[in-house]
N, C-alpha and C positions, 0 to 999 in steps of 0.2 A: 654221559657220551661227549666224546669232540664234534660238534655240530658243522664245523667247517669240513671237515674228513667226509663226513657222513657225506654229504651233500655233494662233494665229489667223486663217491663212490657211485652216486646213485643218478649221478648225470647218463644221458641216453648216450652222449657221444665218448663215453669212455672207454677204451677197448676194454675186451672181455674174452675170456679163450684160454685155453691152455694146450700147448701142444710140445711140455717135457723140454728138457735141457734147456733152463733158462729160455723159455719162451720160442724154441728154436733156432737159436743163435748158430750160424754155419761153423763147425769147428776148422781150424785155420791146418795147412798143410803139415805142420810140425805136432800136430795136437791127436791123440789118441782118438779115434771117431768114437769107441767104446768106453770112454772115460764117464762123461757125462760131466766134468767139469769146465766151470769157464775159466779161461785162462786170465791169471792172476798180471800179467805183465812182466812177470822176474820170474827169469827162468830154473835157477835154485828153486824158488819154491813151488814152481808147479811141479818141479822132478819129485821131490819131498813130500807132495800132497798127493793124496791116495787115486784121487780121480782126477789128478793130472791138471789141477786148477780149485777155484774156489767150489766146495762139494754142493751138489745138488742135494736137495730133500731132507736138509737139514739146516739150524741157524749157527750161527760162526759168532763165539763170544771172543771180543779182543780188548786184554787188559792192561792197563797205560798206567802211569806216573798221573798224567797231567787229565785235562778234561775230556781227552782222546779224540782232539781235534787233528793232533798230529800225527795219530796212528790213521785218522783218515784219510790222509794222503795215499796209504796203500791201497785203496780201492780207486783212485782217479784211472788208470787203465780200465778197471771191469766197466765202470760209469760209462766210458768214454763209447766201448763197445753196445753196452747195453742203451743207449742214445737211440741207438738203430731203429730198436722196438715200437718206440712213439710211447712209451708207456710212462708213469711218475714213477719219479725216483724220490722216496719221500725221507724228509730227515724228521726225527721224533725226539720233540726235547732234545734238542742240538742248545749247549752251552753257550755255543756261539754260531753267529751264521756265517757261513761260507763266502769269500769276497766273489763276486759271478763273475768277474773279467779272469780271473784265474781258471773258474771252470771252463768257461769258454773257450781261453786258449787254448786247453786240451781236448777242446773236440765234444765238450759237453752242453747238449743243450739246458741252457739253464730255463728255459720254457717249461720242462719239464721237472723241475727240482719243487717239490711240495714240501714247506716247511709247517710242521705241525707242533703247538705249543700246547700239552695238556695244563689242566688245571688242579690236578691231582694226582695222587699213584695209580689210584683205580683206571684214574683216564688213562693215562698212560701204556698201562697192561692192555687197557682196550683197545687203543689206538693202533698199536703194535699189531693184537691180533686179528683186527679188522683189517687192516693195510693187506695184510698176506694174504688173508682168506676173501678178499677181494677180487683177486686177480687181475686188478687195473694197475698194481706196480711192477715195476721190473728189479726194483732194489727199496728195500726196507732197512734205513741206518736207525737205531734208536741209540739215546744213551739214559742209562739206568743209575748213574752217579754214584755216591757213595754206600746207597741203602742196601740193606740185608733183602734176599727174597726168599722164599719158601719154595722149595723143589717144586712145589706143585703148580707154582704160579709159573716157572721158568718151563715146564712139562706144557703147559699148553701152548705156550710162544712155541716151544720146539715141534708139537703137533702142528700147528698151524702151517710151519716153515717146510715140513716133511709133506704137507698135502700139496705145497704151491712152487709154481716155478718162477720164486723169487728169490733173489739173493738176500738173506737178511742177518743182518750183522746186529751185535750187541755190542755197544761199548761198556765195560766195569772198571773199578779200580782194581789195582794190583791184591787189594785185600782181599776179592772173590778169590783168589787164588786155593786160598783155604776151603774154600765152600764146595758141595757138592754140585753138578751141573749135567743136565741130561743132553745138552749140546751136542752134535759130533764132531765139532772143531773148536778149541779153544788157543788162542794164541796170546803171548804174553810178548808186548813190545817193551824190552830192558835196556838196551844196547843200540848206539848208531848204527843204522843198515844192518841191525839184528834182530829175527824173530824168531822167538822160543816159541815150539809146537809142546803146547802144555797136555794136549790130550788130541787123539784123533781116533777115530772109531774105525778098528782094522789096518790101520796105518801107523807110519813110525809117532813115536812120542819121545819126549825129554831130550827134544834134539834142540840145536840152533840153527839157525839157515842166514847165510851173509847174502845179502843184497848187492849186488855188483852196480856199480855204476855206469857200466856198459849198455844193461838193461832200458837207463831211462833216457827220455827223449831231449834231443840236443834242443839249446834256445828255447826250452819250455819250463815251467814250474815244475818242480820236480818234489818228491817223495816228503821230504821236511820243509817245504816251504810254503805254508796251507792258511795266508793273512785270512782276521776274519773280522766281521761287525760284532757289537752287543748285538746278542738276539732281540732285545728290546725295540732295536731301532728298525726291523724289518717288519716284526708282527707275524701272523698265521698266514703265511698266502707265497703262492708260487712266488719263486725268486727270478727275476727279469735282470736282465745282462746292463742293464742301465744303472 
């Protein structure tokens, strides 16, 4: 059991409660009020996703060749929107610590970012599940590495995500594409500015989505620019902007 995560969850001043649609975030004028999805920040990707954005009530798997930190940039716009909730955004077992000034430059409150470094495989899975079930996190990003996981292990995480209003993202290696997964959405990052939808429950599958540079914020760090520090430098703590 990860004691640091448990202490955060049990704090009296930690936000609790659910209101659906990722904690009741308002939809933009361009979104479908009945979609339930959280806008990705990329119009072509929103159009390809069934819920008009990151899906509610399911985990999202992202498969990439590297440690997943480059693919992490895909979620910067969503992280900015979720910062408005004032809840934690948990990074569980990140291979590197994201560069705090970059997140701050994108409007993400780094005081809400919680870094958790589990000591074992069991601790990793427990931390992900508890973060999802606690209702204290608006987003849970976790790195499962190159390890193989039983379908039953992933199903526990999927069930926890389905019962939460939290954006749940599992970063895995490309090799995991050959394995069955219970999650509702699986993406592959295989080419520059291109996302492959490997699986989408009820929606398009086996299609490529090109991410337009016009969707990126001018004069701000972009999707493929995510500097990092070694995780051993920061330790298990909330990340500050300094």
